[in-house]
C-alpha positions as CSV (number, residue, x, y, z in Angstrom):
1,K,117.7,88.8,130.6
2,F,115.8,85.6,130.0
3,N,112.1,85.1,130.5
4,L,110.1,82.0,129.9
5,S,106.4,81.8,130.8
6,L,103.7,79.3,130.2
7,N,99.9,79.9,130.3
8,H,96.9,77.7,130.2
9,N,93.1,78.3,130.6
10,V,89.9,76.4,130.2
11,F,86.5,77.9,129.5
12,F,82.9,76.7,129.3
13,N,79.7,78.4,128.2
14,N,76.2,77.0,128.2
15,S,73.0,78.5,126.8
16,R,69.5,76.9,126.9
17,S,66.6,78.0,124.8
18,R,63.2,76.8,123.5
19,L,63.0,75.7,119.9
20,L,59.8,75.4,117.9
21,F,60.3,74.4,114.2
22,N,57.6,72.8,111.9
23,N,55.3,72.1,114.9
24,E,58.2,70.3,116.7
25,S,59.0,71.6,120.1
26,S,62.3,71.0,121.9
27,W,64.7,72.4,124.4
28,Q,68.1,73.3,122.9
29,N,71.3,73.3,125.0
30,I,74.4,74.8,123.2
31,N,77.7,74.3,125.0
32,N,81.1,75.7,124.2
33,L,84.1,74.1,125.9
34,G,87.6,75.1,125.1
35,T,91.2,75.2,126.3
36,R,94.1,77.4,125.3
37,A,97.8,76.9,126.1
38,G,100.8,79.0,125.3
39,I,104.5,79.7,125.8
40,Y,106.4,83.0,125.7
41,L,110.1,83.3,125.5
42,N,112.1,86.5,125.7
43,V,115.9,86.5,125.4
44,K,117.5,89.8,126.4
45,D,114.8,91.8,124.6
46,K,116.6,90.8,121.3
47,F,114.4,87.8,120.5
48,E,110.8,87.1,121.5
49,W,108.7,84.1,120.6
50,T,105.1,83.5,121.5
51,S,103.2,80.3,120.6
52,N,99.6,79.4,121.4
53,Y,97.3,76.5,120.7
54,S,93.6,76.4,121.3
55,L,91.0,73.7,121.0
56,T,87.3,74.6,121.0
57,Y,84.4,72.1,121.1
58,Y,80.9,73.2,120.3
59,F,78.0,70.9,120.8
60,A,74.2,71.3,120.7
61,R,71.8,68.8,122.3
62,Y,68.0,68.6,121.9
63,S,65.3,67.2,124.2
64,T,63.6,65.5,121.2
65,T,64.9,63.2,118.5
66,A,63.3,65.4,115.8
67,F,66.5,67.4,115.7
68,K,70.0,66.0,115.2
69,N,72.6,66.7,117.8
70,I,75.5,68.9,116.4
71,N,79.2,68.6,117.2
72,Q,82.0,70.9,116.0
73,V,85.7,71.1,116.8
74,F,88.1,74.0,116.0
75,H,91.8,74.1,116.4
76,T,93.9,77.3,116.3
77,F,97.7,77.6,116.2
78,E,99.4,81.0,116.6
79,N,103.1,81.9,116.5
80,E,104.8,85.3,116.7
81,W,108.5,86.1,116.4
82,I,110.2,89.4,117.0
83,V,113.9,90.0,116.4
84,R,115.6,93.3,117.4
85,Y,118.8,93.1,115.5
86,P,120.8,95.1,114.3
87,K,120.2,98.2,116.4
88,H,117.2,100.3,115.3
89,I,115.8,97.4,113.2
90,I,112.9,95.2,114.4
91,W,111.7,92.2,112.4
92,E,108.3,90.8,113.1
93,T,106.3,87.9,111.8
94,N,103.0,86.5,112.9
95,M,101.2,83.3,111.7
96,Q,97.8,81.9,112.5
97,Y,96.7,78.4,111.3
98,Y,93.1,77.4,111.7
99,I,91.7,73.9,111.4
100,D,87.9,73.4,111.0
101,P,87.2,69.8,109.9
102,V,83.5,70.4,109.1
103,T,83.8,73.5,106.9
104,A,81.1,73.7,104.3
105,P,82.1,72.8,100.7
106,G,83.9,75.7,98.9
107,F,85.6,77.1,102.0
108,N,89.2,76.5,103.0
109,S,89.1,74.4,106.2
110,R,92.8,75.0,107.0
111,P,93.8,78.6,106.2
112,L,97.3,79.8,107.1
113,I,97.5,83.6,107.6
114,W,100.9,85.1,107.6
115,N,101.7,88.8,108.5
116,A,105.2,90.4,108.6
117,A,106.7,93.8,109.4
118,I,110.0,95.6,109.6
119,N,110.4,98.6,112.0
120,L,113.0,101.3,111.9
121,T,113.4,103.1,115.2
122,M,114.6,106.6,115.3
123,M,114.7,109.8,117.4
124,N,115.6,110.2,121.1
125,K,115.0,106.9,123.1
126,E,113.7,105.2,119.9
127,R,110.4,107.0,120.3
128,G,109.8,107.3,116.5
129,V,109.0,104.1,114.6
130,L,108.7,103.8,110.9
131,K,106.9,100.5,110.2
132,F,106.3,98.7,106.9
133,E,103.8,95.9,107.3
134,V,102.4,93.2,104.9
135,Y,99.2,91.6,105.9
136,D,98.2,88.2,104.6
137,L,101.4,87.4,102.6
138,L,99.9,84.2,101.2
139,K,96.6,85.8,100.3
140,T,94.6,83.0,101.9
141,Y,92.5,84.9,104.4
142,K,88.7,84.7,104.0
143,H,86.5,85.6,106.9
144,V,84.4,82.5,107.5
145,L,82.2,82.1,110.6
146,R,80.4,78.9,111.6
147,S,77.8,79.0,114.2
148,I,75.1,76.7,115.7
149,Q,71.7,78.4,115.4
150,R,68.5,76.6,116.4
151,N,68.5,73.4,114.5
152,S,71.3,74.1,112.0
153,V,74.9,75.0,111.5
154,S,75.4,78.2,109.5
155,T,78.5,79.1,107.5
156,T,78.8,82.7,106.5
157,S,81.6,84.4,104.6
158,N,82.3,88.1,104.5
159,N,84.4,90.1,102.1
160,V,87.7,91.2,103.6
161,I,90.7,93.1,102.2
162,G,93.2,90.6,100.9
163,R,96.9,91.0,101.0
164,Y,97.8,94.6,101.6
165,F,100.8,96.8,102.6
166,M,100.9,99.6,105.1
167,L,103.5,102.1,105.9
168,S,103.1,104.0,109.2
169,F,104.9,106.3,111.5
170,T,104.3,106.2,115.2
171,Y,105.7,108.6,117.9
172,N,105.5,106.9,121.3
173,I,104.9,109.2,124.2
174,Q,106.2,107.5,127.3
175,T,105.5,108.1,131.0
176,I,108.6,109.3,132.9
177,G,110.7,106.4,134.0
178,E,108.7,103.8,132.1
179,K,110.6,101.7,129.6
180,K,108.5,100.2,126.8
181,K,109.6,97.7,124.1
182,V,108.9,98.6,120.5
183,G,107.6,95.9,118.1
184,G,104.9,93.3,118.3
185,W,101.5,93.1,116.8
186,R,99.7,93.6,120.1
187,L,101.5,97.0,120.6
188,S,100.5,98.4,117.2
189,L,98.3,101.4,117.2
190,F,96.7,100.4,113.9
């Protein structure tokens, strides 16, 4: 009836490569260190809340002073709420907030992305789901990627579909005896 769970993980990645640029030779070590923590709450399958925070630290070190060491820090906050009330109606909302303090000029260093949906369950055992979704309600999402490459930090931006609406119908085929919850962005087939 009531479920509360906490999670936490830590990760580290290292790559080492030889760099030759303008007749300068150096070893390059790129490290990626991060942590992610989250909480999940489920109350009688009527209300679900998931919240996660992650901190990622990228740093590049060089064996010669000809290249400047590079440091980057990223923060990500994610929240999801699902409310199953009244019967046959499921409300969903999902928000992601990114903080990139060293974003290149002209790029949003703190975008907030907000998605929302309403589901109408129908048919035997609520197997049919009619879902109306709105992606990027605030129309703030721009795909920006920052990466450390050789002796530089690159910022690239790609075109993405801005705010859009989608209406879908899903029929869930369930294994005998298995009960599945409807709703949630991770369970979407699209």
